[in-house]
C-alpha positions as CSV (number, residue, x, y, z in Angstrom):
1,X,87.1,130.1,77.4
2,X,85.5,130.6,80.6
3,X,85.9,128.5,83.5
4,X,82.4,127.3,83.5
5,X,83.0,126.2,79.9
6,X,86.0,124.1,80.9
7,X,84.0,121.9,83.0
8,X,81.2,121.7,80.0
9,X,84.1,121.0,77.7
10,X,85.3,118.4,79.4
11,X,82.1,116.4,80.2
12,X,81.3,117.0,76.1
13,X,84.7,115.2,75.1
14,X,82.9,112.0,76.6
15,X,80.8,111.6,73.7
16,X,84.2,111.3,71.4
17,X,85.8,108.7,73.7
18,X,82.4,107.1,74.4
19,X,81.6,106.8,70.3
20,X,85.5,106.1,69.5
21,X,85.3,102.6,72.2
22,X,82.6,100.7,71.1
23,X,81.1,97.7,73.4
24,X,80.8,94.7,71.8
25,X,77.0,94.8,71.4
26,X,77.1,90.9,70.3
27,X,77.5,90.0,74.2
28,X,74.4,92.2,74.7
29,X,72.7,90.8,72.1
30,X,70.7,87.3,73.3
31,X,70.7,86.0,69.4
32,X,74.0,86.6,68.7
33,X,75.7,84.0,70.4
34,X,73.3,81.2,69.4
35,X,76.1,78.5,67.9
36,X,73.0,76.0,66.9
37,X,70.1,74.0,68.1
38,X,72.6,72.2,70.1
39,X,73.8,74.7,72.2
40,X,70.7,76.6,72.0
41,X,69.9,76.5,75.7
42,X,73.2,76.9,76.8
43,X,73.1,80.1,74.3
44,X,70.2,81.6,75.8
45,X,71.4,80.7,79.4
46,X,74.8,82.5,78.7
47,X,72.4,85.5,77.4
48,X,70.5,85.8,80.2
49,X,73.4,85.9,82.7
50,X,74.8,88.9,80.2
51,X,71.9,90.6,79.6
52,X,72.3,93.1,82.7
53,X,75.9,94.4,81.3
54,X,73.6,96.1,78.7
55,X,72.3,98.6,81.7
56,X,75.7,98.5,83.4
57,X,77.6,99.9,80.4
58,X,77.6,103.5,80.6
59,X,76.8,105.6,77.3
60,X,78.0,109.1,76.4
61,X,74.4,110.9,78.0
62,X,74.7,108.9,81.5
63,X,79.0,110.0,81.9
64,X,78.2,113.3,80.9
65,X,75.2,113.5,83.5
66,X,77.6,112.4,86.4
67,X,80.5,114.1,86.0
68,X,79.6,117.9,85.4
69,X,77.8,117.8,88.2
70,X,80.3,116.0,90.5
71,X,82.9,118.5,88.7
72,X,80.9,121.5,89.7
73,X,79.9,120.2,93.6
74,X,83.8,119.7,93.7
75,X,84.8,123.1,92.3
76,X,81.8,125.2,94.0
77,X,83.7,126.6,96.9
78,X,87.0,127.2,95.3
79,X,88.1,130.1,93.1
80,X,86.9,129.9,90.0
81,X,90.7,130.8,89.0
82,X,91.4,127.5,89.8
83,X,90.0,125.5,86.9
84,X,92.2,124.9,84.0
85,X,91.6,122.5,81.2
86,X,92.7,118.9,82.0
87,X,95.6,116.7,80.9
88,X,94.0,114.8,77.8
89,X,96.5,111.8,79.4
90,X,93.9,112.0,82.5
91,X,90.6,113.1,80.9
92,X,90.7,111.0,78.1
93,X,91.3,107.5,79.9
94,X,89.1,108.9,82.9
95,X,86.0,109.7,81.0
96,X,86.8,106.2,79.2
97,X,86.8,104.0,82.4
98,X,83.4,105.5,83.6
99,X,81.6,104.0,81.1
100,X,83.0,100.2,82.8
101,X,82.7,102.0,86.3
102,X,80.5,104.5,86.2
103,X,77.7,102.4,88.2
104,X,79.9,101.2,90.7
105,X,79.3,104.2,93.4
106,X,82.9,104.0,95.4
107,X,84.7,104.0,92.1
108,X,83.5,106.5,90.1
109,X,83.8,108.9,93.0
110,X,87.4,108.1,93.1
111,X,87.5,109.2,89.1
112,X,85.7,112.2,89.3
113,X,88.0,113.1,92.2
114,X,90.9,112.0,89.9
115,X,89.7,115.1,87.3
116,X,88.8,117.3,89.5
117,X,92.5,117.3,91.0
118,X,93.8,117.6,87.4
119,X,91.4,120.8,86.5
120,X,92.7,122.6,89.6
121,X,95.8,124.2,88.7
122,X,97.2,124.0,92.6
123,X,96.5,120.5,92.4
124,X,96.7,119.2,88.6
125,X,100.5,118.3,89.4
126,X,99.6,115.6,91.8
127,X,97.3,113.9,89.3
128,X,99.5,110.7,88.2
129,X,98.5,109.0,84.8
130,X,99.0,105.7,86.7
131,X,96.2,106.6,89.1
132,X,93.8,105.4,86.2
133,X,95.3,102.0,85.9
134,X,95.3,101.5,89.8
135,X,92.0,102.1,90.0
136,X,91.2,99.7,87.6
137,X,93.1,97.1,89.5
138,X,90.6,98.1,92.6
139,X,87.5,96.5,93.8
140,X,85.1,99.0,95.5
141,X,86.2,97.0,99.5
142,X,89.9,98.1,97.8
143,X,89.0,101.9,97.9
144,X,86.9,101.8,100.8
145,X,90.0,100.4,102.9
146,X,92.2,103.0,101.2
147,X,89.9,105.7,102.0
148,X,90.0,104.3,105.5
149,X,94.0,104.2,105.7
150,X,94.2,107.8,104.4
151,X,98.0,109.0,105.4
152,X,98.4,107.5,109.1
153,X,99.6,104.3,110.5
154,X,97.6,101.5,111.5
155,X,98.2,98.1,113.5
156,X,98.3,95.0,111.9
157,X,98.2,91.4,113.9
158,X,98.9,88.0,112.8
159,X,98.5,84.9,114.5
160,X,101.1,82.0,113.8
161,X,101.5,78.0,115.0
162,X,105.1,77.5,115.4
163,X,106.4,74.3,114.2
164,X,109.2,72.4,115.8
165,X,111.8,72.7,112.8
166,X,111.4,76.7,113.1
167,X,108.9,76.9,110.5
168,X,105.5,78.2,111.0
169,X,101.6,78.2,109.7
170,X,100.1,81.6,109.3
171,X,96.4,81.1,110.6
172,X,95.9,84.9,110.6
173,X,97.9,87.1,107.9
174,X,97.7,91.1,108.7
175,X,94.1,91.5,110.3
176,X,93.2,95.2,110.5
177,X,90.1,96.3,112.0
178,X,89.8,99.0,109.2
179,X,87.6,96.3,107.3
180,X,84.9,96.5,110.1
181,X,85.4,100.3,110.6
182,X,85.3,101.0,106.9
183,X,82.1,97.8,106.3
184,X,84.0,95.9,103.3
185,X,81.6,93.5,102.0
186,X,84.0,90.8,102.0
187,X,85.8,90.2,104.8
188,X,87.6,86.9,104.0
189,X,89.1,89.1,101.5
190,X,91.3,91.3,103.7
191,X,94.8,89.7,103.1
192,X,93.7,89.8,99.5
193,X,92.8,93.2,99.3
194,X,96.2,94.3,101.7
195,X,98.3,92.0,99.3
196,X,96.9,93.9,96.0
197,X,97.4,97.4,98.0
198,X,101.0,96.4,98.3
199,X,101.9,95.1,94.6
200,X,100.0,98.3,93.5
201,X,102.9,100.2,95.8
202,X,100.3,102.1,97.4
203,X,100.9,100.8,101.5
204,X,103.8,99.4,102.9
205,X,103.3,96.8,105.8
206,X,106.0,95.7,108.6
207,X,106.5,93.2,111.2
208,X,107.5,96.0,113.7
209,X,105.7,96.8,117.0
210,X,104.2,100.1,117.0
211,X,105.0,102.4,120.2
212,X,101.8,103.0,121.5
213,X,100.8,99.3,122.7
214,X,97.4,99.9,123.4
215,X,96.7,100.3,120.1
216,X,96.3,96.5,119.5
217,X,94.0,95.6,122.0
218,X,91.0,95.9,120.2
219,X,92.7,93.7,117.4
220,X,93.6,91.1,120.4
221,X,89.8,91.6,121.8
222,X,88.6,90.2,118.3
223,X,86.9,87.1,117.2
224,X,89.3,86.2,114.5
225,X,92.2,86.7,116.4
226,X,91.0,85.3,119.3
227,X,89.4,81.8,117.4
228,X,92.7,81.5,115.9
229,X,95.2,81.7,119.3
230,X,92.5,78.9,120.4
231,X,93.6,76.8,117.5
232,X,97.1,76.9,117.2
233,X,98.0,75.1,119.8
234,X,96.8,72.1,117.8
235,X,99.0,72.6,115.2
236,X,102.1,74.1,116.8
237,X,102.9,76.6,119.2
238,X,101.0,80.0,118.9
239,X,102.5,83.1,118.3
240,X,101.4,86.5,117.6
241,X,103.2,89.4,115.2
242,X,102.1,92.5,115.7
243,X,103.3,95.4,112.9
244,X,101.4,98.5,111.5
245,X,100.6,98.9,107.7
246,X,101.1,102.7,106.4
247,X,100.6,104.7,103.0
248,X,103.8,104.1,100.4
249,X,104.8,107.9,99.5
250,X,103.4,107.4,96.3
251,X,100.3,106.0,98.4
252,X,100.2,109.4,99.9
253,X,99.9,111.0,96.5
254,X,96.7,108.4,95.1
255,X,95.1,109.2,98.4
256,X,95.5,113.2,97.9
257,X,94.8,113.0,94.3
258,X,91.3,110.1,94.3
259,X,90.3,110.4,97.7
260,X,91.1,113.4,99.8
261,X,87.8,115.3,100.2
262,X,87.8,117.9,97.2
């Protein structure tokens, strides 16, 4: 089998996967959910809200139309001898997942990277099957953060209002400038994003100050931190906790397989 055929056959296998996993068309057809005259208005409203889903769920042609050129782009500067058939435990679930994430530019790029990693004989060992489930559990904002984190250490700051019994109220938790650098859409969810990435085993956070203390200046000067410090005395004694976040070994493997420029 030629290398070009491997890429083509991988793209062609989309048809079987797409046909094997049914889309619940009753959710997409306005008349299907009308349960009675009394619920007619509500039913129509719900159907109108659900109707865009039909355009978001990708079919065979859309997946193939994206994945084949995406793979060709990732292999164009590599020796063709590197290309091997992907492990079905990676390729199958990846192509299936693209049905529901193909419309999301950030996530589909990571799925394509994972598939390409699994098709290169020198990197295929890095393509862990669990990465597919991880990609299904992160948002586009979290994908941006992972791209920004890379394999490096990054400063974080928390602001606490210390109470008399040595307990505290956390006003800002694990603030990082990364959210600004990678232009996430929902700043207010940044602590939750980091918590999710830590839950997935991709990053680690520590309340240990980095040796290069000047890296905290930009964080200390940020309006979010300044506002929290100004508000803290109304609740207790203000305290700034400096620390860092970094990828775990598993997170580094995820970065190499799914995020690093191929």
